[in-house]
N, CA, C and O of each residue as an XYZ file, in Angstrom:
892
protein
N      -5.788      3.810     -6.162
C      -5.358      4.016     -4.788
C      -4.045      3.293     -4.536
O      -3.843      2.176     -5.014
N      -3.157      3.925     -3.789
C      -1.863      3.322     -3.533
C      -1.802      2.534     -2.238
O      -0.992      1.616     -2.108
N      -2.661      2.886     -1.266
C      -2.628      2.163      0.005
C      -3.218      0.784     -0.197
O      -4.307      0.644     -0.754
N      -2.519     -0.216      0.243
C      -2.974     -1.596      0.075
C      -2.655     -2.400      1.325
O      -1.597     -2.220      1.928
N      -3.573     -3.294      1.722
C      -3.277     -4.144      2.869
C      -2.269     -5.203      2.494
O      -2.138     -5.545      1.319
N      -1.553     -5.727      3.469
C      -0.600     -6.798      3.201
C      -1.349     -8.059      2.820
O      -2.456     -8.288      3.306
N      -0.770     -8.880      1.964
C      -1.398    -10.123      1.565
C      -1.354    -11.110      2.718
O      -0.425    -11.073      3.525
N      -2.368    -12.014      2.811
C      -2.403    -12.972      3.900
C      -1.139    -13.809      4.000
O      -0.743    -14.195      5.100
N      -0.497    -14.100      2.869
C       0.683    -14.957      2.873
C       1.864    -14.329      3.594
O       2.820    -15.022      3.943
N       1.805    -13.005      3.822
C       2.930    -12.337      4.473
C       2.629    -11.985      5.927
O       3.346    -11.199      6.547
N       1.558    -12.576      6.464
C       1.122    -12.192      7.796
C       1.952    -12.802      8.917
O       1.738    -12.480     10.085
N       2.884    -13.668      8.586
C       3.663    -14.338      9.622
C       4.506    -13.346     10.419
O       4.679    -13.503     11.627
N       5.033    -12.320      9.737
C       5.883    -11.353     10.423
C       5.131    -10.037     10.582
O       5.291     -9.116      9.781
N       4.318     -9.962     11.615
C       3.467     -8.805     11.830
C       4.181     -7.769     12.689
O       4.806     -8.108     13.694
N       4.084     -6.506     12.289
C       4.721     -5.422     13.018
C       3.860     -4.999     14.206
O       2.770     -5.533     14.415
N       4.361     -4.032     14.983
C       3.610     -3.519     16.130
C       2.359     -2.799     15.642
O       2.348     -2.254     14.539
N       1.300     -2.794     16.463
C       0.054     -2.132     16.058
C       0.273     -0.658     15.745
O       1.162     -0.012     16.300
N      -0.554     -0.142     14.846
C      -0.428      1.268     14.473
C      -1.822      1.895     14.360
O      -2.762      1.271     13.867
N      -1.929      3.125     14.822
C      -3.177      3.873     14.725
C      -3.001      4.967     13.680
O      -2.067      5.764     13.766
N      -3.891      5.009     12.697
C      -3.875      6.051     11.681
C      -4.914      7.100     12.039
O      -6.035      6.767     12.423
N      -4.542      8.359     11.914
C      -5.453      9.459     12.207
C      -5.567     10.344     10.970
O      -4.558     10.783     10.420
N      -6.799     10.604     10.534
C      -7.029     11.527      9.422
C      -7.944     12.643      9.907
O      -9.114     12.410     10.213
N      -7.408     13.845      9.974
C      -8.189     15.023     10.393
C      -7.509     16.253      9.817
O      -6.285     16.372      9.861
N      -8.302     17.167      9.277
C      -7.708     18.357      8.669
C      -7.311     19.404      9.708
O      -6.706     20.419      9.362
N      -7.641     19.168     10.969
C      -7.278     20.082     12.054
C      -5.965     19.607     12.687
O      -5.922     18.555     13.324
N      -4.901     20.389     12.506
C      -3.582     20.001     13.007
C      -3.569     19.816     14.521
O      -2.871     18.940     15.033
N      -4.333     20.634     15.238
C      -4.348     20.524     16.697
C      -4.980     19.204     17.144
O      -4.562     18.614     18.140
N      -5.980     18.753     16.407
C      -6.618     17.470     16.723
C      -5.645     16.327     16.444
O      -5.517     15.394     17.237
N      -4.970     16.417     15.315
C      -3.993     15.373     14.978
C      -2.911     15.276     16.045
O      -2.515     14.180     16.441
N      -2.438     16.425     16.506
C      -1.378     16.444     17.512
C      -1.865     15.893     18.851
O      -1.162     15.129     19.512
N      -3.080     16.292     19.240
C      -3.630     15.829     20.513
C      -3.824     14.316     20.513
O      -3.493     13.637     21.485
N      -4.361     13.799     19.420
C      -4.586     12.353     19.335
C      -3.262     11.598     19.262
O      -3.110     10.541     19.875
N      -2.321     12.135     18.525
C      -1.004     11.494     18.424
C      -0.353     11.404     19.801
O       0.208     10.370     20.162
N      -0.430     12.494     20.567
C       0.145     12.488     21.912
C      -0.569     11.490     22.818
O       0.065     10.812     23.626
N      -1.894     11.403     22.677
C      -2.672     10.468     23.489
C      -2.254      9.026     23.220
O      -2.021      8.258     24.154
N      -2.159      8.662     21.940
C      -1.827      7.283     21.605
C      -0.379      6.936     21.955
O      -0.084      5.828     22.404
N       0.501      7.885     21.747
C       1.906      7.642     22.086
C       2.088      7.497     23.600
O       2.990      6.794     24.057
N       1.227      8.168     24.374
C       1.337      8.096     25.829
C       1.053      6.704     26.364
O       1.451      6.371     27.480
N       0.361      5.882     25.569
C       0.091      4.502     25.998
C       0.903      3.504     25.165
O       0.620      2.307     25.161
N       1.911      4.016     24.465
C       2.829      3.148     23.746
C       2.400      2.706     22.374
O       2.947      1.743     21.837
N       1.417      3.397     21.782
C       0.953      3.030     20.447
C       1.676      3.837     19.371
O       1.956      5.022     19.552
N       1.968      3.194     18.272
C       2.542      3.880     17.118
C       1.428      4.639     16.407
O       0.321      4.124     16.250
N       1.721      5.856     15.980
C       0.706      6.702     15.338
C       1.231      7.264     14.029
O       2.396      7.648     13.927
N       0.359      7.310     13.024
C       0.648      7.985     11.761
C      -0.529      8.916     11.488
O      -1.663      8.455     11.358
N      -0.274     10.224     11.398
C      -1.351     11.201     11.229
C      -1.303     11.852      9.847
O      -0.229     12.094      9.296
N      -2.487     12.132      9.300
C      -2.604     12.709      7.963
C      -3.646     13.826      7.971
O      -4.620     13.775      8.722
N      -3.430     14.825      7.133
C      -4.355     15.944      7.060
C      -5.510     15.720      6.108
O      -6.487     16.468      6.127
N      -5.406     14.681      5.261
C      -6.468     14.412      4.292
C      -6.459     12.946      3.899
O      -5.488     12.228      4.139
N      -7.563     12.511      3.288
C      -7.653     11.139      2.799
C      -6.621     10.903      1.702
O      -6.059      9.814      1.588
N      -6.380     11.934      0.897
C      -5.411     11.819     -0.199
C      -4.012     11.513      0.338
O      -3.294     10.689     -0.227
N      -3.627     12.176      1.428
C      -2.314     11.914      2.034
C      -2.218     10.474      2.510
O      -1.194      9.814      2.333
N      -3.295      9.997      3.115
C      -3.306      8.620      3.627
C      -3.140      7.611      2.488
O      -2.433      6.615      2.640
N      -3.778      7.862      1.370
C      -3.746      6.925      0.248
C      -2.362      6.812     -0.384
O      -2.074      5.836     -1.077
N      -1.513      7.795     -0.151
C      -0.148      7.730     -0.685
C       0.783      6.949      0.242
O       1.933      6.679     -0.104
N       0.284      6.596      1.404
C       1.090      5.902      2.406
C       0.943      4.397      2.227
O      -0.169      3.893      2.070
N       2.062      3.680      2.251
C       2.020      2.224      2.137
C       1.692      1.620      3.487
O       2.446      1.773      4.448
N       0.561      0.931      3.555
C       0.125      0.369      4.829
C       1.073     -0.734      5.291
O       1.434     -1.611      4.506
N       1.476     -0.696      6.557
C       2.378     -1.732      7.068
C       1.621     -3.028      7.332
O       0.394     -3.034      7.438
N       2.357     -4.113      7.434
C       1.764     -5.401      7.768
C       1.638     -5.470      9.284
O       2.481     -6.056      9.963
N       0.571     -4.864      9.807
C       0.405     -4.763     11.254
C      -1.064     -4.572     11.600
O      -1.814     -3.990     10.816
N      -1.485     -5.058     12.772
C      -2.843     -4.768     13.235
C      -2.993     -3.251     13.342
O      -2.107     -2.576     13.866
N      -4.089     -2.723     12.860
C      -4.224     -1.274     12.838
C      -5.683     -0.854     12.871
O      -6.587     -1.683     12.768
N      -5.896      0.445     13.015
C      -7.234      1.018     12.913
C      -7.100      2.443     12.390
O      -6.011      3.016     12.381
N      -8.212      2.999     11.960
C      -8.216      4.323     11.359
C      -9.169      5.236     12.123
O     -10.358      4.941     12.246
N      -8.637      6.348     12.634
C      -9.457      7.375     13.272
C      -9.778      8.397     12.195
O      -8.878      9.035     11.650
N     -11.035      8.551     11.893
C     -11.421      9.320     10.712
C     -12.447     10.402     11.055
O     -13.508     10.116     11.609
N     -12.111     11.645     10.718
C     -13.057     12.732     10.920
C     -14.166     12.599      9.871
O     -13.896     12.345      8.697
N     -15.406     12.772     10.309
C     -16.531     12.590      9.402
C     -16.568     13.664      8.325
O     -17.094     13.441      7.235
N     -16.004     14.840      8.637
C     -16.033     15.939      7.676
C     -14.605     16.280      7.256
O     -13.886     16.992      7.957
N     -14.220     15.762      6.114
C     -12.890     16.007      5.578
C     -12.990     16.903      4.344
O     -14.029     16.924      3.685
N     -11.935     17.636      4.025
C     -11.966     18.478      2.821
C     -12.053     17.630      1.553
O     -11.310     16.663      1.386
N     -12.965     18.005      0.673
C     -13.150     17.392     -0.650
C     -13.793     16.008     -0.618
O     -14.491     15.642     -1.563
N     -13.577     15.230      0.439
C     -14.149     13.884      0.487
C     -14.569     13.598      1.929
O     -13.732     13.604      2.831
N     -15.849     13.350      2.147
C     -16.319     13.117      3.509
C     -15.784     11.790      4.047
O     -15.409     10.900      3.285
N     -15.758     11.680      5.357
C     -15.294     10.442      5.964
C     -16.126      9.249      5.549
O     -15.589      8.165      5.322
N     -17.443      9.436      5.446
C     -18.321      8.340      5.036
C     -18.048      7.923      3.594
O     -18.039      6.733      3.279
N     -17.826      8.897      2.725
C     -17.506      8.572      1.332
C     -16.145      7.879      1.245
O     -15.951      6.970      0.437
N     -15.218      8.315      2.076
C     -13.897      7.690      2.084
C     -13.996      6.254      2.591
O     -13.295      5.372      2.094
N     -14.851      6.017      3.564
C     -15.094      4.656      4.050
C     -15.553      3.758      2.904
O     -15.105      2.618      2.774
N     -16.449      4.286      2.078
C     -16.951      3.522      0.927
C     -15.845      3.288     -0.093
O     -15.762      2.210     -0.681
N     -14.993      4.293     -0.309
C     -13.893      4.146     -1.262
C     -12.906      3.071     -0.808
O     -12.412      2.290     -1.621
N     -12.625      3.037      0.479
C     -11.714      2.014      1.004
C     -12.286      0.619      0.767
O     -11.562     -0.296      0.374
N     -13.575      0.462      1.005
C     -14.215     -0.841      0.801
C     -14.136     -1.261     -0.667
O     -13.875     -2.425     -0.972
N     -14.364     -0.300     -1.579
C     -14.281     -0.602     -3.010
C     -12.874     -1.020     -3.408
O     -12.695     -1.858     -4.292
N     -11.874     -0.434     -2.754
C     -10.475     -0.731     -3.064
C      -9.979     -1.980     -2.330
O      -8.798     -2.321     -2.404
N     -10.888     -2.662     -1.619
C     -10.555     -3.875     -0.879
C      -9.532     -3.590      0.227
O      -8.672     -4.421      0.519
N      -9.638     -2.414      0.831
C      -8.799     -2.061      1.975
C      -9.683     -2.151      3.215
O     -10.541     -1.300      3.448
N      -9.462     -3.181      3.989
C     -10.322     -3.440      5.139
C      -9.561     -3.112      6.419
O      -8.697     -3.871      6.856
N      -9.893     -1.987      7.000
C      -9.258     -1.533      8.222
C     -10.360     -1.008      9.144
O     -11.192     -0.215      8.701
N     -10.389     -1.423     10.403
C     -11.437     -0.952     11.318
C     -11.403      0.570     11.440
O     -10.338      1.165     11.607
N     -12.570      1.188     11.355
C     -12.660      2.652     11.370
C     -13.420      3.137     12.604
O     -14.476      2.612     12.955
N     -12.853      4.151     13.247
C     -13.520      4.864     14.332
C     -13.784      6.282     13.837
O     -12.848      7.035     13.570
N     -15.047      6.641     13.715
C     -15.390      7.987     13.251
C     -15.457      8.954     14.421
O     -15.838      8.583     15.531
N     -15.081     10.194     14.158
C     -15.230     11.253     15.152
C     -15.789     12.486     14.445
O     -15.455     12.760     13.293
N     -16.635     13.216     15.145
C     -17.249     14.391     14.543
C     -17.802     15.314     15.612
O     -18.113     14.889     16.725
N     -17.916     16.559     15.264
C     -18.576     17.514     16.135
C     -19.973     17.816     15.618
O     -20.699     18.629     16.190
N     -20.337     17.155     14.534
C     -21.618     17.440     13.887
C     -22.417     16.161     13.640
O     -23.231     16.114     12.718
N     -22.200     15.145     14.436
C     -22.850     13.862     14.183
C     -24.351     13.908     14.401
O     -24.853     14.684     15.214
N     -25.056     13.069     13.664
C     -26.483     12.898     13.889
C     -26.805     11.417     13.733
O     -25.956     10.639     13.299
N     -27.997     11.034     14.075
C     -28.357      9.611     14.096
C     -28.236      8.952     12.728
O     -27.629      7.885     12.642
N     -28.780      9.527     11.649
C     -28.645      8.877     10.335
C     -27.182      8.666      9.935
O     -26.828      7.630      9.372
N     -26.341      9.652     10.229
C     -24.923      9.545      9.885
C     -24.271      8.398     10.663
O     -23.477      7.634     10.116
N     -24.623      8.294     11.947
C     -24.080      7.235     12.783
C     -24.509      5.869     12.280
O     -23.695      4.951     12.177
N     -25.796      5.738     11.965
C     -26.330      4.464     11.471
C     -25.633      4.046     10.191
O     -25.260      2.884     10.024
N     -25.458      5.005      9.284
C     -24.794      4.698      8.009
C     -23.356      4.230      8.238
O     -22.900      3.277      7.607
N     -22.649      4.902      9.140
C     -21.262      4.546      9.426
C     -21.161      3.157     10.038
O     -20.307      2.362      9.646
N     -22.029      2.867     10.996
C     -21.974      1.580     11.674
C     -22.394      0.442     10.745
O     -21.807     -0.639     10.790
N     -23.392      0.670      9.914
C     -23.831     -0.356      8.962
C     -22.726     -0.681      7.967
O     -22.635     -1.807      7.478
N     -21.890      0.301      7.670
C     -20.793      0.093      6.721
C     -19.570     -0.531      7.407
O     -18.535     -0.733      6.772
N     -19.694     -0.834      8.696
C     -18.621     -1.560      9.365
C     -17.774     -0.771     10.340
O     -16.768     -1.284     10.830
N     -18.154      0.473     10.640
C     -17.377      1.258     11.589
C     -17.405      0.597     12.965
O     -18.410      0.008     13.364
N     -16.289      0.704     13.684
C     -16.191      0.121     15.022
C     -16.886      1.003     16.047
O     -17.535      0.503     16.967
N     -16.752      2.314     15.890
C     -17.343      3.230     16.863
C     -17.544      4.594     16.208
O     -17.036      4.860     15.119
N     -18.291      5.445     16.894
C     -18.606      6.769     16.383
C     -18.595      7.707     17.575
O     -19.527      7.700     18.380
N     -17.549      8.517     17.698
C     -17.380      9.374     18.863
C     -17.639     10.838     18.514
O     -17.116     11.358     17.528
N     -18.450     11.485     19.334
C     -18.777     12.891     19.116
C     -17.826     13.773     19.911
O     -17.628     13.565     21.109
N     -17.241     14.758     19.241
C     -16.349     15.699     19.906
C     -17.162     16.644     20.801
O     -18.248     17.067     20.404
N     -16.672     16.981     21.983
C     -15.440     16.452     22.585
C     -15.706     15.095     23.249
O     -16.746     14.903     23.879
N     -14.786     14.179     23.108
C     -14.941     12.845     23.702
C     -13.879     12.658     24.783
O     -12.856     13.342     24.792
N     -14.138     11.734     25.681
C     -13.170     11.444     26.732
C     -12.004     10.653     26.143
O     -12.201      9.808     25.270
N     -10.809     10.925     26.612
C      -9.635     10.187     26.131
C      -9.826      8.694     26.308
O      -9.468      7.912     25.427
N     -10.392      8.290     27.445
C     -10.556      6.863     27.711
C     -11.516      6.211     26.730
O     -11.324      5.057     26.346
N     -12.564      6.951     26.316
C     -13.497      6.401     25.318
C     -12.773      6.135     24.001
O     -13.010      5.118     23.348
N     -11.890      7.057     23.614
C     -11.129      6.864     22.384
C     -10.165      5.683     22.522
O     -10.047      4.864     21.610
N      -9.485      5.600     23.653
C      -8.538      4.502     23.864
C      -9.259      3.151     23.882
O      -8.747      2.165     23.352
N     -10.437      3.110     24.488
C     -11.210      1.864     24.515
C     -11.619      1.459     23.095
O     -11.548      0.286     22.729
N     -12.045      2.440     22.309
C     -12.462      2.166     20.932
C     -11.284      1.664     20.097
O     -11.430      0.739     19.298
N     -10.123      2.279     20.289
C      -8.928      1.881     19.544
C      -8.488      0.464     19.941
O      -8.102     -0.333     19.086
N      -8.549      0.162     21.223
C      -8.194     -1.183     21.690
C      -9.080     -2.232     21.034
O      -8.594     -3.266     20.577
N     -10.383     -1.961     20.989
C     -11.330     -2.896     20.375
C     -11.076     -3.033     18.878
O     -11.147     -4.131     18.328
N     -10.782     -1.918     18.226
C     -10.560     -1.934     16.778
C      -9.293     -2.704     16.419
O      -9.296     -3.491     15.472
N      -8.225     -2.490     17.154
C      -6.977     -3.194     16.876
C      -7.138     -4.689     17.122
O      -6.603     -5.508     16.376
N      -7.874     -5.040     18.165
C      -8.105     -6.456     18.451
C      -8.922     -7.102     17.328
O      -8.674     -8.245     16.946
N      -9.900     -6.354     16.806
C     -10.691     -6.872     15.682
C      -9.792     -7.124     14.478
O      -9.891     -8.161     13.822
N      -8.911     -6.162     14.194
C      -8.028     -6.312     13.036
C      -7.037     -7.452     13.246
O      -6.727     -8.191     12.312
N      -6.542     -7.593     14.474
C      -5.618     -8.684     14.773
C      -6.296    -10.044     14.541
O      -5.692    -10.956     13.975
N      -7.544    -10.166     14.979
C      -8.286    -11.411     14.779
C      -8.545    -11.671     13.302
O      -8.428    -12.804     12.836
N      -8.899    -10.618     12.567
C      -9.164    -10.768     11.134
C      -7.915    -11.231     10.394
O      -7.986    -12.076      9.501
N      -6.779    -10.672     10.772
C      -5.524    -11.055     10.138
C      -5.170    -12.503     10.463
O      -4.671    -13.237      9.609
N      -5.428    -12.903     11.695
C      -5.168    -14.289     12.074
C      -6.029    -15.260     11.280
O      -5.554    -16.300     10.824
N      -7.311    -14.906     11.120
C      -8.217    -15.751     10.351
C      -7.797    -15.802      8.884
O      -7.874    -16.854      8.249
N      -7.358    -14.673      8.351
C      -6.912    -14.632      6.958
C      -5.682    -15.508      6.762
O      -5.548    -16.173      5.735
N      -4.784    -15.511      7.742
C      -3.575    -16.321      7.638
C      -3.920    -17.803      7.663
O      -3.374    -18.587      6.887
N      -4.833    -18.188      8.563
C      -5.254    -19.590      8.655
C      -5.887    -20.031      7.343
O      -5.583    -21.109      6.832
N      -6.766    -19.197      6.802
C      -7.446    -19.554      5.553
C      -6.461    -19.649      4.396
O      -6.576    -20.539      3.554
N      -5.502    -18.743      4.349
C      -4.487    -18.782      3.298
C      -3.680    -20.071      3.365
O      -3.392    -20.686      2.338
N      -3.318    -20.476      4.579
C      -2.555    -21.709      4.752
C      -3.383    -22.925      4.347
O      -2.857    -23.865      3.751
N      -4.691    -22.910      4.670
C      -5.558    -24.015      4.287
C      -5.668    -24.133      2.763
O      -5.633    -25.233      2.212
N      -5.801    -22.996      2.099
C      -5.874    -23.011      0.628
C      -4.578    -23.577      0.041
O      -4.611    -24.318     -0.942
N      -3.451    -23.232      0.640
C      -2.165    -23.744      0.153
C      -2.086    -25.258      0.328
O      -1.596    -25.961     -0.556
N      -2.562    -25.757      1.456
C      -2.559    -27.206      1.687
C      -3.526    -27.905      0.743
O      -3.215    -28.959      0.188
N      -4.701    -27.309      0.567
C      -5.712    -27.907     -0.317
C      -5.207    -27.991     -1.752
O      -5.558    -28.911     -2.491
N      -4.381    -27.023     -2.140
C      -3.833    -27.005     -3.502
C      -2.887    -28.175     -3.755
O      -2.614    -28.516     -4.907
N      -2.382    -28.794     -2.681
C      -1.479    -29.938     -2.854
C      -2.234    -31.237     -3.119
O      -1.622    -32.233     -3.504
N      -3.558    -31.243     -2.919
C      -4.349    -32.451     -3.157
C      -4.577    -32.665     -4.658
O      -4.681    -31.706     -5.422
N      -4.652    -33.907     -5.057
C      -5.002    -34.228     -6.443
C      -6.496    -34.003     -6.622
O      -7.226    -33.936     -5.633
N      -6.968    -33.886     -7.863
C      -8.408    -33.725     -8.097
C      -9.232    -34.830     -7.433
O     -10.299    -34.559     -6.881
N      -8.744    -36.073     -7.482
C      -9.481    -37.180     -6.856
C      -9.499    -37.031     -5.338
O     -10.516    -37.297     -4.697
N      -8.387    -36.612     -4.769
C      -8.333    -36.432     -3.314
C      -9.280    -35.319     -2.877
O      -9.896    -35.414     -1.815
N      -9.401    -34.280     -3.673
C     -10.333    -33.201     -3.339
C     -11.766    -33.719     -3.377
O     -12.596    -33.359     -2.542
N     -12.037    -34.566     -4.358
C     -13.370    -35.147     -4.481
C     -13.681    -36.018     -3.264
O     -14.767    -35.937     -2.689
N     -12.719    -36.846     -2.884
C     -12.914    -37.722     -1.732
C     -13.050    -36.899     -0.452
O     -13.877    -37.219      0.401
N     -12.256    -35.851     -0.312
C     -12.337    -35.004      0.876
C     -13.734    -34.404      1.026
O     -14.283    -34.370      2.127
N     -14.303    -33.934     -0.075
C     -15.639    -33.344     -0.024
C     -16.666    -34.359      0.451
O     -17.560    -34.022      1.228
N     -16.546    -35.592     -0.009
C     -17.508    -36.628      0.366
C     -17.285    -37.115      1.796
O     -18.239    -37.363      2.534
N     -16.018    -37.248      2.177
C     -15.696    -37.665      3.551
C     -16.244    -36.653      4.551
O     -16.867    -37.025      5.546
N     -16.011    -35.403      4.286
C     -16.421    -34.357      5.239
C     -17.918    -34.070      5.181
O     -18.435    -33.332      6.020
N     -18.620    -34.642      4.205
C     -20.082    -34.508      4.169
C     -20.748    -35.600      4.998
O     -21.967    -35.599      5.172
N     -19.931    -36.547      5.518
C     -20.469    -37.563      6.415
C     -20.592    -38.951      5.837
O     -21.082    -39.856      6.513
N     -20.159    -39.145      4.597
C     -20.254    -40.468      3.984
C     -19.142    -41.398      4.485
O     -18.019    -40.961      4.740
N     -19.469    -42.660      4.617
C     -18.474    -43.664      5.003
C     -17.693    -44.092      3.761
O     -18.102    -43.836      2.629
N     -16.556    -44.750      4.005
C     -15.695    -45.158      2.885
C     -16.457    -45.994      1.860
O     -16.296    -45.808      0.653
N     -17.291    -46.920      2.349
C     -18.036    -47.803      1.453
C     -18.999    -47.001      0.580
O     -19.160    -47.290     -0.606
N     -19.638    -45.994      1.175
C     -20.572    -45.160      0.423
C     -19.843    -44.302     -0.610
O     -20.327    -44.101     -1.724
N     -18.678    -43.806     -0.222
C     -17.884    -42.992     -1.152
C     -17.427    -43.837     -2.331
O     -17.452    -43.384     -3.475
N     -17.008    -45.069     -2.046
C     -16.552    -45.981     -3.095
C     -17.663    -46.206     -4.116
O     -17.421    -46.201     -5.323
N     -18.885    -46.405     -3.617
C     -20.021    -46.631     -4.519
C     -20.374    -45.351     -5.273
O     -20.770    -45.402     -6.438
N     -20.231    -44.217     -4.617
C     -20.587    -42.930     -5.212
C     -19.708    -42.593     -6.408
O     -20.207    -42.110     -7.425
N     -18.390    -42.845     -6.300
C     -17.482    -42.420     -7.374
C     -16.841    -43.589     -8.121
O     -15.958    -43.390     -8.956
N     -17.285    -44.793     -7.821
C     -16.835    -45.955     -8.588
C     -15.411    -46.394     -8.315
O     -14.680    -46.746     -9.241
N     -15.005    -46.377     -7.038
C     -13.670    -46.838     -6.656
C     -13.791    -48.012     -5.691
O     -14.841    -48.227     -5.085
N     -12.710    -48.761     -5.559
C     -12.671    -49.803     -4.543
C     -12.568    -49.140     -3.173
O     -11.981    -48.066     -3.035
N     -13.146    -49.790     -2.159
C     -13.138    -49.199     -0.826
C     -11.719    -48.987     -0.305
O     -11.440    -47.992      0.363
N     -10.813    -49.939     -0.615
C      -9.430    -49.806     -0.159
C      -8.766    -48.584     -0.784
O      -7.926    -47.935     -0.160
N      -9.155    -48.276     -2.035
C      -8.593    -47.101     -2.713
C      -9.068    -45.822     -2.028
O      -8.299    -44.873     -1.878
N     -10.336    -45.798     -1.613
C     -10.869    -44.640     -0.879
C     -10.103    -44.455      0.426
O      -9.771    -43.331      0.800
N      -9.819    -45.574      1.127
C      -9.067    -45.510      2.378
C      -7.676    -44.917      2.161
O      -7.199    -44.124      2.973
N      -7.035    -45.304      1.067
C      -5.706    -44.779      0.747
C      -5.774    -43.279      0.477
O      -4.956    -42.507      0.977
N      -6.770    -42.877     -0.329
C      -6.954    -41.446     -0.610
C      -7.207    -40.677      0.684
O      -6.677    -39.585      0.887
N      -8.012    -41.256      1.539
C      -8.362    -40.599      2.804
C      -7.119    -40.387      3.668
O      -6.960    -39.339      4.294
N      -6.243    -41.387      3.696
C      -5.007    -41.264      4.457
C      -4.107    -40.167      3.900
O      -3.506    -39.401      4.653
N      -4.022    -40.100      2.565
C      -3.224    -39.058      1.931
C      -3.780    -37.667      2.254
O      -3.028    -36.724      2.500
N      -5.113    -37.563      2.248
C      -5.768    -36.271      2.525
C      -5.460    -35.803      3.944
O      -5.105    -34.645      4.167
N      -5.601    -36.719      4.897
C      -5.348    -36.364      6.297
C      -3.911    -35.894      6.475
O      -3.651    -34.928      7.192
N      -2.991    -36.573      5.827
C      -1.577    -36.229      5.966
C      -1.274    -34.895      5.300
O      -0.622    -34.040      5.900
N      -1.732    -34.707      4.078
C      -1.435    -33.474      3.351
C      -2.078    -32.245      3.988
O      -1.490    -31.163      3.993
N      -3.280    -32.414      4.521
C      -3.987    -31.289      5.131
C      -3.540    -31.047      6.571
O      -3.868    -30.019      7.164
N      -2.798    -31.990      7.126
C      -2.356    -31.841      8.509
C      -3.499    -31.983      9.497
O      -3.464    -31.406     10.583
N      -4.527    -32.761      9.116
C      -5.694    -32.965      9.972
C      -5.406    -34.074     10.986
O      -4.907    -35.138     10.619
N      -5.718    -33.828     12.251
C      -5.460    -34.806     13.295
C      -6.635    -35.749     13.520
O      -6.488    -36.801     14.141
N      -7.800    -35.364     13.010
C      -8.997    -36.178     13.191
C     -10.013    -35.811     12.121
O      -9.834    -34.829     11.400
N     -11.079    -36.599     12.016
C     -12.131    -36.284     11.055
C     -12.819    -34.957     11.379
O     -13.050    -34.160     10.470
N     -13.156    -34.691     12.661
C     -13.744    -33.375     12.967
C     -12.822    -32.229     12.554
O     -13.292    -31.181     12.110
N     -11.521    -32.427     12.698
C     -10.554    -31.415     12.292
C     -10.645    -31.171     10.788
O     -10.627    -30.029     10.328
N     -10.742    -32.262     10.029
C     -10.854    -32.151      8.572
C     -12.178    -31.492      8.177
O     -12.234    -30.717      7.223
N     -13.237    -31.809      8.919
C     -14.549    -31.215      8.637
C     -14.497    -29.698      8.829
O     -15.043    -28.944      8.023
N     -13.837    -29.258      9.902
C     -13.710    -27.808     10.140
C     -12.936    -27.143      9.004
O     -13.280    -26.041      8.576
N     -11.891    -27.813      8.517
C     -11.127    -27.274      7.394
C     -12.000    -27.130      6.153
O     -11.941    -26.122      5.448
N     -12.812    -28.157      5.898
C     -13.696    -28.131      4.725
C     -14.697    -26.980      4.829
O     -15.003    -26.324      3.833
N     -15.200    -26.742      6.034
C     -16.156    -25.649      6.231
C     -15.511    -24.296      5.935
O     -16.111    -23.440      5.286
N     -14.279    -24.113      6.421
C     -13.572    -22.855      6.174
C     -13.289    -22.661      4.689
O     -13.316    -21.537      4.186
N     -13.019    -23.755      3.993
C     -12.713    -23.686      2.567
C     -13.971    -23.624      1.704
O     -13.892    -23.390      0.498
N     -15.125    -23.832      2.322
C     -16.374    -23.803      1.568
C     -16.582    -25.042      0.723
O     -17.217    -24.981     -0.330
N     -16.042    -26.181      1.182
C     -16.168    -27.439      0.438
C     -17.385    -28.194      0.932
O     -17.551    -28.417      2.131
N     -18.241    -28.587     -0.013
C     -19.446    -29.334      0.362
C     -19.624    -30.561     -0.511
O     -18.824    -30.806     -1.415
N     -20.677    -31.339     -0.244
C     -20.928    -32.568     -1.004
C     -21.058    -32.351     -2.494
O     -20.689    -33.218     -3.286
N     -21.593    -31.174     -2.891
C     -21.781    -30.913     -4.329
C     -20.461    -30.935     -5.069
O     -20.380    -31.440     -6.188
N     -19.414    -30.384     -4.443
C     -18.102    -30.368     -5.104
C     -17.528    -31.768     -5.193
O     -16.747    -32.064     -6.097
N     -17.907    -32.629     -4.268
C     -17.422    -34.006     -4.305
C     -18.082    -34.814     -5.392
O     -17.515    -35.795     -5.872
N     -19.296    -34.407     -5.793
C     -20.022    -35.161     -6.825
C     -19.880    -34.541     -8.195
O     -20.451    -35.026     -9.172
N     -19.113    -33.463     -8.264
C     -18.993    -32.733     -9.550
C     -18.084    -33.419    -10.537
O     -18.121    -33.136    -11.735
N     -17.252    -34.339    -10.022
C     -16.276    -35.002    -10.897
C     -16.717    -36.437    -11.152
O     -17.166    -37.111    -10.225
N     -16.603    -36.909    -12.354
C     -16.974    -38.283    -12.669
C     -15.724    -39.117    -12.886
O     -15.819    -40.312    -13.163
């Protein structure tokens, strides 16, 4: 697959939101494009999943309006293919032939909404607003996590060990006994960790450790 999401490290310069539409009916594509443009949204429309996959995804909050019945590849199957390719974009399904099992399958796989044709313009706009906001939040979280990993990479192996123990709730004296260091040395390591990670307080550092998945076990893994 050629379509790929932007890497978290490049999320600083995010473009305007964009709505992608995939439907083999040209009149539907045109109607939806006009609807989204009428409220100032950028739109890219495609007649098939194959056309979409040849398009380079921009670094922007986005969502995908996907017809459940596409030529050669169903919308649900395409949803699964995107997930396998690690392309995570909020999907709004639309169909004139929807049924409960199909809806359940789509929603369980992460779809934002499932609209049955004919749908009200406002229902579609509301769904798109929610989907773009979800993607914007996901991108923000990815950027924060990427930055945390970059900061964590600047720590020495010993500092990482001390950070894991500090954020698990141990006091300096306990950490010193745990890894065989002088208490003053633990204090020095702790100061370096706070500075390198940009943590303003211990609770701040604890939240960082949680996001990074650092626990006491990783602190005791090194001798």
